[in-house]
N, C-alpha and C positions, 0 to 999 in steps of 0.2 A: 632319142635321148630323153631321159627323165629329169625334170627340174626338181630343185629342192622343195618347192612348195607342193608339187604333186606327190612327192614321197611322203610329206607330212600328211597330206590328204588321204593317201592310200593307207598309211599306218593308222590314222584315226578311224577309217572305215573298218579295218580288220581287227583293231585292238579294243573295241568296245567291250567293257567288262560286264558280262551278263550277271555276275554275282559279286558285286562290290562288298568287301568285308572290312569292318572296322577293327577287327582283332578277335581274340579269344574272349568270349564272355565269361564262361566258367567251364570247369571240368567236374563232372559228377562221378563219384565213385560209389558203387554199391558195396557195402561192408557189413560184416557180421555184427559189429557193435559200434555204431556211429559216435556215441558219447566217448567211448574209450579211444577211438581213432582220432577224434577231434582233440582230445587231451594230448595225445602223442604228437600230432602235427603242430600243436601250439608250443609244446615244450621242446621238441627236437628241432623244429624248423622255424620257429618264431612267427607262425601264422596267428592272426588275431581273429577271435570269434566276432562276427558282425551281425549274424541273423540266425534264426531258428524257426522250424516248423515241426510240430509234433502234437501229442495229445492235448497239451496246454493251449494250443492254438486252434483246436478243433480237428486236427488231422488224426484219423484213427488207424490208417494203414501203414504209415511210416513216420520216422523222425529224421530230420535233416539238419545238420549243422553247417553253416556257411562260414568259411574261413577266408581271410584275405591277407595278402602281403604284396605290396607294390600293386601292380595291375593283375596279379594272379588271384583268381577266385576259385576255391575248391568247395564242392558241396559233397559232404559225406552223409550218405543215406543208408538207413537200416530198416528192414521190415519189422513191423510190429505184429505181424501175422506169421503163423508157422508155414503157410503156403501162400503162393502168389508170385508175381513176376520178380520182385526184388529178392525174396527168399530163394527162389529157384535159381536165379542168376548167381547168387553167392554160393549156393550149394554146388552148382556146376563149375564155376570159375574161381571161387574164392574171392577175396577182396580185390576189386579192380574197377577200371574205368568202364562206365556204361554210356555216358554222354559227353561228347565234345561239343560244347555250345559255341556258336559263332555269333558275334555281335554284328547286326546288320541294321540298315536304316529302314528296310521294308521286308519284314518276314514273309508277308503274303507273296510278294514278288519273288523272293529267294526260293520259296517252296515251289511256285509255279515254274520258274526257270529251270530248276534242277529236275523236277519230275517230268517236265516236257522233254528233257534231254535223256530220260531213262532212269533217273533215280527212283528207287522204290519208296513210296510214301509210308510213313509210320503214323504221324499225326498231322492232320490238315491245320491250317492257321486257326488259332484260337485266341481270343482276346479275354484276358482276365483283369478284373478291376478291384481296387480297394480304395481307401481314402487317400492314398498317395498318387492315384492316377490309374493308367492302364498300360499293360504290356501285351505284346502280341508274340506268340511262339508257334513254331511248327517244327516238324522233324522228318528226317529221311534215314533210311538204312545206310550203313557204310559196310564195313567188313565184319564178319562174325556176328556177334550180338550187340555190337557197338552202334550207336546212332549219332548223327549230327543234328543238333537242334539249331534253329535260327531264332535269335532273340532280338526283338525290336523294343527298346525301352525309352525312346525319345519323349514319351508322354508319361514317364514313371519316375518318381523321386523317392521311392521307399528304400528300405535296407537291402532288398534283393529282388524279389518278385512278389506279386500279390499272394497273400496267405502266409507270408513270413513276417516275423516281428524282429525288432532290434534285439540284439543279445550281446552281452559282454561276459567275459570270463572273470571269475573272482580273483584272478592273479594276473600279474604283469607278464608279458611275453617280450622276448628280445628278438627282433627281426634278424635274420641271417644274411640279408642283402639280396634276396630273390626279388626280381623286378617285374618280369613278364614271361609269358610263354612264347618262345621263339619258334618252336615247331613241335609236332607230335608224330610219333611213329607207331604204326600198328604192327604188332607181332603175333 
């Protein structure tokens, strides 16, 4: 006969979460024209522009607009070069999701735990720093050309990630009531 306390102990031993997730950190879409896409998402869905990286911030290969509504954060990225990974992805797939980023407390551990279990590595843990602090990111392959990134931002207080600056649209947006990402499906 098994007692209640031994059932709890058994459950505790077998239910340790090797990959504790805090939620979806962001979804990055590679698009043909990030400025136009950002404008559309702001007007059609009420997202607010919160951060930007591009030539004005020293980024020479791409431009990214970070939009937010509720706990949903979208990053719309376009290539500034005729060739390269972003341009090739858009040429092959059209506008679409490239990165599903997961918010974790320890990106280094998340990467180690998933790759030890067979995940294919894309980017090992990397710490980036600016005057807002530091963030740690790492990524693994998922299906097709999509990747999962692990984002640790407990020591970061900036607008998005190091390399991005605060940004605001010159017009008002009206949120449509979107609150958070409850699930994602790969097709």
